[in-house]
N, C-alpha and C positions, 0 to 999 in steps of 0.2 A: 892772847886769847884768854877768855875767862871761863875756864873749866878745870877740872881736876881729873887726871888720868894717871894710873900707876905706870903706864908704859911710855909716857911723854918724857923725852930727853931734853931737858932745858938747855944744855950746852950745845947740842947739835940741832935743836929745834925740830926734832923729828920723832917718829914712832919707833921705839926699840922692838916692839912686837913684830911689826910688819917690815921694819928696816927701810922705810920710805918717808917722804915728806908727810907731816901730820896734816890730815884733812879730817876733822871730826865727823864721824858718821859714815865714812867710807866702808866698803865691804871689808870685813875682818876687824873693824874697829870695835872695841868693847863698849863704846858709847852709842853705837848704832841703834836707833830706835828709842834711846833713853833721853835724848836731848833734842831741843828745837834749835836748828841751825839758821843762820842768816841767809838771805837771798843770794849773796855772793858765794857762800859755801855750797848752797844748793846748785848753783850754776857750775861750780868746779866739779861737783859730784856727777852731774849730768855729762859734762865733757869727759871726765874720767871713764864713765860707763861707755860712752861712744867709742873712745879709744880702745878699751878692752874688748868691745864687741868686734871692732875691725880687726884687732890682733887675733882673736879666736877664729874669725872667718879665714884669715890668711893661713893660719896653722892647719885648718881643715883641708885647704886646697893642697897643701904640701903633703 
């Protein structure tokens, strides 16, 4: 990836702040709204949002 982030762990290739796989621009990312991401990353962000929405709906039912 060609960006600079103070929370990116080069050894683990993940986000130290969120403790998950690095997807630039995701919710909680310090780069959100500050960078232009590729179509591939935009697709991953949409999929992540769908997954999170489904998870929230399941939690509301419980």
